[in-house]
BAMAR-670400 format. One record per residue (C-alpha): x, y, z. Coordinates in Angstrom, 3 decimals, always signed. Layout:
REM BAMAR-670400
{atom {X, Y, Z}}
...
REM end
This chain:
REM BAMAR-670400
{atom {+0.000, +0.000, +0.000}}
{atom {+1.392, +3.466, -0.963}}
{atom {+1.797, +6.217, +1.621}}
{atom {-0.985, +8.195, -0.107}}
{atom {-3.400, +5.258, +0.195}}
{atom {-2.427, +4.834, +3.835}}
{atom {-3.090, +8.509, +4.594}}
{atom {-6.426, +8.415, +2.734}}
{atom {-7.532, +5.357, +4.675}}
{atom {-6.570, +7.004, +7.949}}
{atom {-8.455, +10.190, +7.071}}
{atom {-11.515, +8.129, +6.122}}
{atom {-11.240, +6.264, +9.436}}
{atom {-11.181, +9.514, +11.408}}
{atom {-14.127, +10.858, +9.396}}
{atom {-16.154, +7.724, +10.182}}
{atom {-15.111, +7.958, +13.829}}
{atom {-16.221, +11.597, +14.026}}
{atom {-19.635, +10.819, +12.525}}
{atom {-20.199, +7.899, +14.920}}
{atom {-19.222, +10.106, +17.864}}
{atom {-21.645, +12.834, +16.773}}
{atom {-24.506, +10.329, +16.537}}
{atom {-23.803, +8.759, +19.918}}
{atom {-22.833, +11.641, +22.202}}
{atom {-25.758, +14.024, +21.574}}
{atom {-23.353, +16.953, +21.857}}
{atom {-21.853, +15.896, +25.200}}
{atom {-18.245, +15.434, +24.110}}
{atom {-15.630, +13.953, +26.434}}
{atom {-12.167, +14.675, +25.030}}
{atom {-10.498, +12.479, +27.657}}
{atom {-12.537, +9.440, +26.551}}
{atom {-12.080, +10.196, +22.856}}
{atom {-8.308, +10.265, +23.328}}
{atom {-8.560, +6.793, +24.885}}
{atom {-10.591, +5.501, +21.923}}
{atom {-14.065, +5.591, +23.502}}
{atom {-17.209, +7.392, +22.423}}
{atom {-18.280, +10.093, +24.849}}
{atom {-21.495, +8.354, +25.899}}
{atom {-19.448, +5.598, +27.553}}
{atom {-19.015, +8.095, +30.398}}
{atom {-22.511, +7.170, +31.566}}
{atom {-23.312, +3.892, +29.774}}
{atom {-20.205, +2.021, +30.993}}
{atom {-19.480, +1.366, +34.716}}
{atom {-16.243, +3.363, +34.531}}
{atom {-16.512, +4.143, +38.243}}
{atom {-16.134, +0.424, +39.033}}
{atom {-13.479, -0.749, +36.560}}
{atom {-10.273, +0.626, +35.048}}
{atom {-10.852, +2.015, +31.560}}
{atom {-8.109, -0.262, +30.151}}
{atom {-10.223, -3.311, +31.025}}
{atom {-12.825, -2.293, +28.441}}
{atom {-12.437, -3.015, +24.766}}
{atom {-12.381, +0.484, +23.250}}
{atom {-14.747, +1.660, +20.530}}
{atom {-11.771, +2.249, +18.211}}
{atom {-10.712, -1.390, +18.666}}
{atom {-14.293, -2.559, +18.164}}
{atom {-15.072, -0.505, +15.064}}
{atom {-11.777, -0.799, +13.184}}
{atom {-10.223, -4.083, +14.300}}
{atom {-12.997, -6.522, +15.191}}
{atom {-14.584, -6.555, +11.685}}
{atom {-11.329, -7.930, +10.238}}
{atom {-11.357, -11.133, +12.305}}
{atom {-13.809, -13.158, +10.191}}
{atom {-13.213, -14.188, +6.598}}
{atom {-15.134, -12.405, +3.841}}
{atom {-17.047, -15.612, +3.065}}
{atom {-18.153, -15.964, +6.703}}
{atom {-19.274, -12.333, +6.884}}
{atom {-21.210, -12.649, +3.635}}
{atom {-22.971, -15.804, +4.810}}
{atom {-24.441, -14.126, +7.878}}
{atom {-25.069, -10.763, +6.210}}
{atom {-27.413, -12.400, +3.691}}
{atom {-30.416, -13.706, +5.628}}
{atom {-31.570, -15.865, +2.714}}
{atom {-28.229, -17.691, +2.515}}
{atom {-28.237, -18.064, +6.279}}
{atom {-31.668, -19.719, +6.174}}
{atom {-30.537, -22.055, +3.391}}
{atom {-27.583, -23.196, +5.501}}
{atom {-29.798, -23.499, +8.570}}
{atom {-32.364, -25.639, +6.744}}
{atom {-29.493, -27.855, +5.621}}
{atom {-28.632, -28.583, +9.257}}
{atom {-25.465, -26.441, +9.433}}
{atom {-26.184, -25.212, +12.952}}
{atom {-26.758, -27.049, +16.211}}
{atom {-29.823, -24.943, +17.015}}
{atom {-33.365, -25.249, +15.794}}
{atom {-34.108, -22.175, +13.668}}
{atom {-37.128, -20.052, +12.846}}
{atom {-39.520, -21.359, +10.188}}
{atom {-38.787, -19.778, +6.821}}
{atom {-42.058, -18.808, +5.117}}
{atom {-40.783, -17.246, +1.896}}
{atom {-39.496, -14.070, +0.253}}
{atom {-40.995, -10.728, -0.684}}
{atom {-39.316, -8.991, -3.611}}
{atom {-40.468, -6.353, -6.110}}
{atom {-43.878, -6.379, -4.466}}
{atom {-44.396, -10.125, -4.942}}
{atom {-44.319, -13.086, -2.563}}
{atom {-42.587, -16.360, -3.275}}
{atom {-43.600, -18.915, -0.679}}
{atom {-41.100, -21.478, +0.566}}
{atom {-41.510, -25.140, -0.275}}
{atom {-44.296, -26.627, +1.820}}
{atom {-45.942, -23.264, +2.510}}
{atom {-49.369, -22.807, +0.951}}
{atom {-50.339, -19.513, +2.563}}
{atom {-48.931, -17.023, +5.026}}
{atom {-50.152, -17.165, +8.636}}
{atom {-52.341, -14.368, +9.979}}
{atom {-49.226, -12.687, +11.391}}
{atom {-45.563, -13.062, +10.425}}
{atom {-42.175, -11.382, +10.771}}
{atom {-40.709, -9.520, +7.769}}
{atom {-36.973, -8.726, +7.835}}
{atom {-35.044, -6.752, +5.217}}
{atom {-32.774, -9.319, +3.546}}
{atom {-29.664, -7.239, +4.152}}
{atom {-30.813, -5.245, +7.155}}
{atom {-29.054, -5.111, +10.511}}
{atom {-29.618, -3.835, +14.040}}
{atom {-33.352, -4.545, +13.876}}
{atom {-33.877, -1.756, +11.346}}
{atom {-36.900, -2.284, +9.131}}
{atom {-38.113, -5.436, +10.912}}
{atom {-41.907, -5.626, +10.930}}
{atom {-44.597, -7.743, +12.495}}
{atom {-47.101, -7.829, +9.651}}
{atom {-50.488, -9.362, +8.935}}
{atom {-50.518, -8.721, +5.176}}
{atom {-47.951, -8.282, +2.378}}
{atom {-49.668, -4.965, +1.643}}
{atom {-47.964, -3.564, +4.742}}
{atom {-44.493, -4.164, +3.287}}
{atom {-42.410, -1.660, +1.307}}
{atom {-42.467, -2.790, -2.318}}
{atom {-38.974, -1.311, -2.846}}
{atom {-37.439, -3.531, -0.145}}
{atom {-36.614, -7.241, -0.305}}
{atom {-37.831, -9.086, +2.782}}
{atom {-37.360, -12.497, +4.287}}
{atom {-40.576, -13.791, +5.861}}
{atom {-40.467, -15.850, +9.057}}
{atom {-42.905, -17.452, +11.415}}
{atom {-43.389, -15.627, +14.719}}
{atom {-41.564, -17.400, +17.555}}
{atom {-43.460, -17.729, +20.823}}
{atom {-41.302, -16.766, +23.786}}
{atom {-40.700, -19.036, +26.774}}
{atom {-42.795, -18.301, +29.836}}
{atom {-40.141, -16.388, +31.810}}
{atom {-39.393, -14.020, +28.875}}
{atom {-43.069, -13.550, +28.048}}
{atom {-43.788, -12.521, +31.638}}
{atom {-41.013, -9.923, +31.594}}
{atom {-42.234, -8.441, +28.302}}
{atom {-45.008, -10.174, +26.336}}
{atom {-44.967, -8.540, +22.910}}
{atom {-41.600, -9.703, +21.510}}
{atom {-39.374, -12.783, +21.781}}
{atom {-36.644, -11.015, +23.873}}
{atom {-33.423, -12.453, +22.502}}
{atom {-30.125, -13.458, +24.093}}
{atom {-26.927, -12.291, +22.372}}
{atom {-24.275, -14.987, +22.901}}
{atom {-20.727, -14.039, +21.863}}
{atom {-18.447, -16.943, +20.951}}
{atom {-14.827, -16.838, +19.805}}
{atom {-12.312, -19.283, +18.355}}
{atom {-8.913, -19.264, +20.083}}
{atom {-6.310, -18.758, +17.295}}
{atom {-3.681, -20.706, +19.246}}
{atom {-5.620, -23.768, +20.439}}
{atom {-8.566, -23.580, +17.951}}
{atom {-10.887, -24.007, +20.953}}
{atom {-14.271, -22.270, +20.741}}
{atom {-15.594, -20.700, +23.933}}
{atom {-18.328, -18.318, +25.095}}
{atom {-16.971, -14.815, +25.639}}
{atom {-20.164, -13.620, +27.320}}
{atom {-23.885, -13.101, +26.862}}
{atom {-26.515, -10.413, +27.319}}
{atom {-30.305, -10.688, +27.437}}
{atom {-32.354, -8.038, +25.644}}
{atom {-35.928, -7.132, +26.506}}
{atom {-38.176, -4.923, +24.419}}
{atom {-40.114, -1.860, +25.562}}
{atom {-42.876, +0.202, +24.033}}
{atom {-40.182, +2.469, +22.579}}
{atom {-38.380, -0.383, +20.778}}
{atom {-41.582, -1.676, +19.169}}
{atom {-41.416, -5.139, +17.559}}
{atom {-37.665, -5.531, +18.263}}
{atom {-35.625, -5.644, +21.453}}
{atom {-32.521, -3.797, +20.209}}
{atom {-30.837, -1.460, +22.683}}
{atom {-30.445, +1.360, +20.140}}
{atom {-34.171, +1.161, +19.438}}
{atom {-35.051, +1.636, +23.111}}
{atom {-34.788, -1.904, +24.483}}
{atom {-33.125, -2.748, +27.793}}
{atom {-30.174, -5.095, +28.353}}
{atom {-29.235, -7.416, +31.206}}
{atom {-25.963, -9.344, +31.593}}
{atom {-26.143, -13.152, +31.731}}
{atom {-23.736, -14.764, +34.189}}
{atom {-21.900, -17.322, +32.043}}
{atom {-21.660, -19.842, +34.893}}
{atom {-24.966, -19.484, +36.768}}
{atom {-27.218, -18.098, +33.989}}
{atom {-28.437, -15.447, +36.426}}
{atom {-29.523, -12.084, +35.025}}
{atom {-28.237, -8.757, +36.285}}
{atom {-30.245, -5.554, +36.534}}
{atom {-31.034, -4.153, +33.070}}
{atom {-29.656, -0.928, +31.648}}
{atom {-31.506, +1.512, +29.406}}
{atom {-30.271, +4.402, +27.301}}
{atom {-32.576, +7.303, +28.122}}
{atom {-30.659, +9.689, +25.869}}
{atom {-29.659, +11.698, +28.938}}
{atom {-26.183, +11.578, +30.529}}
{atom {-27.209, +9.176, +33.263}}
{atom {-26.675, +5.526, +34.093}}
{atom {-30.098, +4.010, +34.730}}
{atom {-30.565, +0.389, +35.859}}
{atom {-33.761, -1.550, +36.534}}
{atom {-34.163, -4.624, +38.737}}
{atom {-37.637, -5.006, +37.211}}
{atom {-38.942, -4.259, +33.738}}
{atom {-39.943, -0.570, +33.787}}
{atom {-43.285, -1.208, +32.063}}
{atom {-44.454, -4.632, +33.212}}
{atom {-42.905, -4.541, +36.687}}
{atom {-41.703, -8.144, +36.291}}
{atom {-38.446, -8.978, +38.093}}
{atom {-35.328, -9.274, +35.898}}
{atom {-32.361, -9.164, +38.289}}
{atom {-31.753, -12.607, +39.786}}
{atom {-33.881, -14.443, +37.197}}
{atom {-32.161, -17.587, +35.874}}
{atom {-32.216, -18.281, +32.113}}
{atom {-33.560, -21.817, +31.488}}
{atom {-31.600, -24.314, +29.381}}
{atom {-28.476, -22.182, +29.582}}
{atom {-26.020, -25.055, +29.233}}
{atom {-27.759, -26.168, +26.037}}
{atom {-27.619, -22.610, +24.669}}
{atom {-23.856, -22.430, +25.316}}
{atom {-23.262, -25.888, +23.847}}
{atom {-25.247, -25.124, +20.685}}
{atom {-23.486, -21.759, +20.271}}
{atom {-20.080, -23.426, +20.421}}
{atom {-21.053, -26.265, +18.079}}
{atom {-22.615, -23.860, +15.560}}
{atom {-19.476, -21.749, +15.411}}
{atom {-17.276, -24.799, +14.993}}
{atom {-19.270, -25.720, +11.863}}
{atom {-18.447, -22.524, +9.932}}
{atom {-15.008, -22.163, +8.338}}
{atom {-13.355, -18.759, +8.636}}
{atom {-15.441, -17.749, +11.636}}
{atom {-13.457, -16.480, +14.619}}
{atom {-15.871, -14.157, +16.439}}
{atom {-19.673, -14.068, +16.268}}
{atom {-22.751, -12.950, +18.132}}
{atom {-25.628, -15.441, +18.053}}
{atom {-29.141, -14.084, +18.598}}
{atom {-31.020, -16.824, +20.433}}
{atom {-34.607, -16.933, +21.659}}
{atom {-36.004, -19.389, +24.146}}
{atom {-39.326, -20.846, +23.041}}
{atom {-41.497, -23.332, +24.944}}
{atom {-39.842, -26.033, +22.793}}
{atom {-36.269, -24.908, +23.540}}
{atom {-33.609, -22.560, +22.124}}
{atom {-34.213, -21.108, +18.662}}
{atom {-31.469, -19.464, +16.583}}
{atom {-32.749, -16.210, +15.123}}
{atom {-29.569, -15.127, +13.319}}
{atom {-25.807, -14.732, +13.579}}
{atom {-23.869, -11.461, +13.507}}
{atom {-20.407, -11.902, +11.998}}
{atom {-19.598, -8.464, +10.586}}
{atom {-19.659, -6.509, +13.847}}
{atom {-20.956, -8.613, +16.756}}
{atom {-20.539, -5.700, +19.125}}
{atom {-19.491, -6.529, +22.707}}
{atom {-21.009, -3.293, +24.034}}
{atom {-24.058, -5.160, +25.307}}
{atom {-21.694, -6.898, +27.740}}
{atom {-19.610, -3.837, +28.524}}
{atom {-22.628, -1.835, +29.631}}
{atom {-22.290, -4.053, +32.706}}
{atom {-18.771, -5.476, +32.805}}
{atom {-15.545, -5.095, +30.758}}
{atom {-14.806, -7.988, +28.409}}
{atom {-11.077, -7.848, +29.164}}
{atom {-11.408, -8.886, +32.813}}
{atom {-11.041, -12.529, +31.852}}
{atom {-7.535, -13.811, +31.039}}
{atom {-8.724, -16.013, +28.184}}
{atom {-10.545, -13.074, +26.596}}
{atom {-7.493, -10.825, +26.930}}
{atom {-5.305, -13.440, +25.276}}
{atom {-7.802, -13.914, +22.440}}
{atom {-7.904, -10.207, +21.602}}
{atom {-4.098, -9.989, +21.828}}
{atom {-3.492, -12.948, +19.510}}
{atom {-6.012, -11.638, +16.966}}
{atom {-4.459, -8.149, +16.966}}
{atom {-7.488, -6.349, +18.399}}
{atom {-5.554, -5.062, +21.428}}
{atom {-1.877, -4.171, +21.459}}
{atom {+0.790, -6.023, +23.401}}
{atom {+1.328, -2.871, +25.443}}
{atom {-2.315, -2.817, +26.505}}
{atom {-2.209, -6.538, +27.286}}
{atom {+0.825, -5.969, +29.511}}
{atom {-0.889, -3.075, +31.314}}
{atom {-3.900, -5.299, +31.933}}
{atom {-1.673, -8.017, +33.366}}
{atom {-0.455, -5.486, +35.908}}
{atom {-3.963, -4.570, +37.040}}
{atom {-5.876, -6.477, +39.697}}
{atom {-8.329, -8.306, +37.403}}
{atom {-10.410, -11.404, +37.956}}
REM end
């Protein structure tokens, strides 16, 4: 790469960084955090009063280094929901998956094999959408945007515990798994449980207004849930703010099966080194909704606890080039669990 190309890429990186900061900070800029590689809103969304800032994976590391870990083929597989469903129907993953009903393209429906009609309600997802954007709970194809290609799925019924906390969505668990580049062992980096609110609508995404609780990887116990109110405040709820149902201390059922299936599913995909699985618990067991391989953001975990507290996680991010050796050495000198 020429020095001109290198400079252009760096300028483009800073431009992207600036735009992301503007969107996230709402005008409340923290120069001290920006110099450390964090967006300004981490000042109130992250528990920086409880943990050293070095123990968090920075936003610079997340945005510009994490996306390079997976092969292009692996990223493309999970970015295209139709290809993902084809692989899932072929038994590529250890999980059961949502029922694929068909496609909607150019204003027309093509039903999947074995489907004669659409159910009275279904989920429509933009084929190449992300972050819950554009996802609809529809009762007729007439409700869909004719200029958008959608994948149509059966609505998953949530397990009893999740339905009691919030009844109108499936409330997914984001399970992050990684493949150790030294030993080739796959392990669970961490997990977070999302719950929808009236603000988030048919999805439970944090950016849409959902709330997020940390899942203890060993006990499956949920922490209090955090919400982004848009104000510079750290707000946690032991109970769901709308239903009043207890969240903190609740134990996720079938947790060992969820971890086992997450590990086995990752092991089945070549070129995959870091992924976030979106899993829902139904009355019949865990259901894989989708995988996120382009940027399976660890922020859902770091709203509660830094991902670099664990030695195995620190080593993984060092060996994959996400954190520097200097940062790894500083972390070794801190009192971390």
